[in-house]
N, C-alpha and C positions, 0 to 999 in steps of 0.2 A: 282775652282782653287778659292783660299779665300783674298781676297781683297788689305790682310796685306802680301799677297808674294813680292816678288820683286822678278820682272825679272831678271834675270842672265846678260842679257846684262850691264845693269843699273846698278846691284851693283857690276860690273867685273868693272864698269868705277872707283869706289870708291875707294884712299891706302886701307883706312883699311880695304876691302873685298878682295880684290891681297894679302895684311899681313897675315890678318885670316886663308885665305886658302893653305899660303905660310906654316905658322907655324903649320896650323893641318901635314898638307903632309907630314912634317919633326918631326913631331911626329909619322905617322903612320909609316916612317920607322923608327924612332929608334925598336920602340916594334916590328919589324919588325928584324930587327939585332938581339931583345936578343934574338930571339932566336938560334940565333947562338953559341949565350957565354956557354960557361962553367957554373957549377951552384957557386964551387969556387968560380969568379967572380961576379957574380949576388950575391952570401952570402954578398963580398965585397965593390959592390952596395948597395944593400941598406944598409947597416949599413951605411956606409962616411953619405949615404940620409935622415935617420933615426935621424945618432948623427944632419946631422946642421939642420934637423929644430926643434932638442931637446926644444932650448928654444924661438922658436917664435913665433910668432900668423900672424894674418890675412890665408888670403886666399893662399899668396903662400907657407906660414909653412904648410896650409891644403896641399895642390895642393901636395908640399915635402911625406909627411906621407903620402896619401894615394900614392905615388908611390911606394912608400917603400914596403906597406902592394900588391900593385900587384908584388912585386920583389920577396915575401913572395911569393906567390904563383906559383916561374916561376920554 
């Protein structure tokens, strides 16, 4: 095991790490939920997300554009 890796017990003492883990779980749950939605709903969501990101810059806008691309492939 590499010395740069953090032990789980130590990592989970960090509030930021716990928040990141919780956020990851929420994203995973949301992705699973998208598998249950009808295509027209996914298309409407894709269009909304793409429109919201259209005039923005930065990491959040990049994420939204990537999310719209993900929805396109659903």
